C-alpha positions in Angstrom: 94.1 120.8 -1.9 91.9 120.0 1.0 90.0 122.5 3.1 88.3 122.5 6.5 86.1 125.5 7.1 83.6 126.6 9.8 80.6 128.6 8.7 77.5 130.0 10.4 74.4 129.2 8.5 71.1 130.9 9.1 68.0 128.7 8.7 66.0 130.1 5.7 62.6 130.0 7.5 63.2 129.8 11.2 66.1 132.3 11.2 68.1 130.3 13.7 71.9 130.3 13.5 74.1 127.2 13.6 77.8 126.5 13.1 78.7 123.9 10.5 82.2 122.5 9.9 82.7 121.5 6.3 85.4 119.5 4.5 86.2 119.6 0.9 88.8 118.4 -1.6 89.2 117.8 -5.3 86.3 116.0 -6.9 87.1 112.4 -7.9 86.1 109.5 -10.1 85.3 106.0 -9.0 85.0 103.0 -11.4 83.3 99.6 -10.9 85.4 97.3 -13.1 83.7 94.0 -14.1 85.7 91.4 -16.0 84.4 89.2 -18.9 83.7 86.4 -16.4 81.7 88.7 -14.1 84.2 89.4 -11.4 84.7 92.8 -9.7 88.2 94.2 -9.7 89.0 95.9 -6.4 92.2 97.3 -4.8 93.5 96.8 -1.3 95.7 99.7 0.0 96.6 101.7 3.1 94.6 104.9 3.7 95.9 107.5 6.0 92.5 108.9 7.0 91.4 105.7 8.7 95.0 104.4 9.4 94.3 101.0 7.9 94.5 98.9 4.8 91.1 98.9 3.1 89.5 97.2 0.1 88.0 99.6 -2.4 87.2 100.3 -6.0 89.8 102.2 -8.1 89.4 105.9 -7.4 91.3 109.0 -8.4 91.3 112.8 -8.1 92.2 115.1 -10.9 92.1 118.6 -12.1 88.9 118.2 -14.1 89.9 121.4 -16.1 92.7 119.4 -17.6 91.3 115.8 -17.5 87.7 114.7 -17.7 86.1 112.6 -14.9 85.9 109.7 -17.5 89.6 110.0 -18.4 90.5 110.0 -14.7 88.5 106.8 -14.1 90.2 105.1 -17.1 93.7 106.2 -16.0 93.2 105.1 -12.4 91.8 101.7 -13.5 94.9 101.0 -15.6 97.4 102.4 -13.1 96.0 100.7 -10.0 95.0 97.4 -11.5 96.5 96.9 -14.9 93.0 96.4 -16.3 91.4 98.1 -19.3 87.9 98.2 -20.7 86.5 99.3 -24.1 83.0 99.5 -22.6 82.7 102.2 -19.9 79.5 103.9 -18.9 78.6 106.7 -16.6 76.4 105.6 -13.7 74.7 109.0 -13.6 75.3 112.5 -12.3 78.1 113.3 -9.9 77.1 112.6 -6.2 78.1 114.4 -3.1 80.3 112.3 -0.7 78.5 113.7 2.3 75.6 116.2 1.7 75.7 117.5 5.3 79.4 118.1 5.6 81.2 118.4 2.2 80.9 120.0 -1.2 83.1 117.3 -2.8 81.6 115.2 -5.5 82.4 111.8 -7.0 81.7 110.7 -10.6 80.7 107.0 -10.8 81.5 104.8 -13.8 81.0 101.2 -14.8 83.6 99.3 -16.8 82.5 96.1 -18.5 84.5 93.3 -20.1 87.7 94.4 -18.3 90.9 92.7 -19.3 94.3 92.7 -17.6 96.7 94.2 -20.2 99.7 95.4 -18.2 101.4 95.4 -14.8 100.4 97.9 -12.2 102.0 101.4 -12.4 101.9 102.8 -8.9 102.8 106.3 -7.6 105.9 106.5 -5.3 103.8 106.4 -2.1 101.3 103.7 -3.2 101.3 100.0 -2.3 98.3 98.4 -3.9 97.2 94.8 -4.3 94.4 93.8 -6.7 91.6 91.6 -5.4 88.9 89.9 -7.4 85.3 89.5 -6.0 82.5 87.7 -7.8 79.8 90.0 -9.2 77.1 87.7 -7.8 78.4 88.2 -4.3 78.5 92.0 -4.9 74.9 92.0 -6.2 73.7 89.7 -3.3 75.1 92.2 -0.8 73.3 95.0 -2.6 70.0 93.1 -2.4 70.6 92.3 1.3 71.3 96.0 2.2 68.4 97.3 0.2 65.9 94.9 1.7 66.8 95.0 5.3 64.5 97.3 7.2 66.5 97.4 10.5 70.0 97.5 9.1 72.4 94.6 8.6 75.9 93.9 10.0 78.9 93.1 7.9 79.2 89.9 9.9 75.8 88.7 8.7 76.5 89.7 5.1 79.9 87.9 5.3 78.3 84.7 6.5 75.6 84.8 3.9 78.1 85.4 1.0 80.8 83.1 2.3 83.4 86.0 2.5 85.3 87.6 5.4 83.7 90.2 7.5 86.3 92.7 6.1 85.3 92.0 2.5 81.6 92.3 3.5 82.2 95.6 5.2 84.0 96.9 2.1 81.1 95.9 -0.2 78.5 97.4 2.1 80.3 100.7 2.3 80.8 100.9 -1.5 77.2 100.0 -2.1 76.0 102.7 0.4 77.7 105.5 -1.5 
């Protein structure tokens, strides 16, 4: 389940007290699927939290006592996109989604040489469309974000890559994780 809690923290050296509101949920896995022809497989779906359709990478929560983070990523890739990879790598240690306000972690994975092997198997409340984005556009967006000292807008990234502002916004938010 999900939790929202309020806690009073005492600064370890100054001794001051401050209230923090923290949010947490099950940890989750995210996978960056790349096809044999260097395309990123993304999914477009409605998300209740922001009340809109968003473009994102395949993501899934699980009870990690019964299913490993890697198995969760593999399952979600197949269920949400119909793609499978025999070459999946961890992209490092789990990361906090928001170090100042949540204890929830995500486990990042990279799937190479992905192939479409089946139709999408959605849960009852899911409505997901697969979208393919070229890897060179993804990496260019990463370079632009990393090298811009004063920030960069999704409009500017979109113009430079020849994609819509919404696609640029999606890439920027996934890269910033």
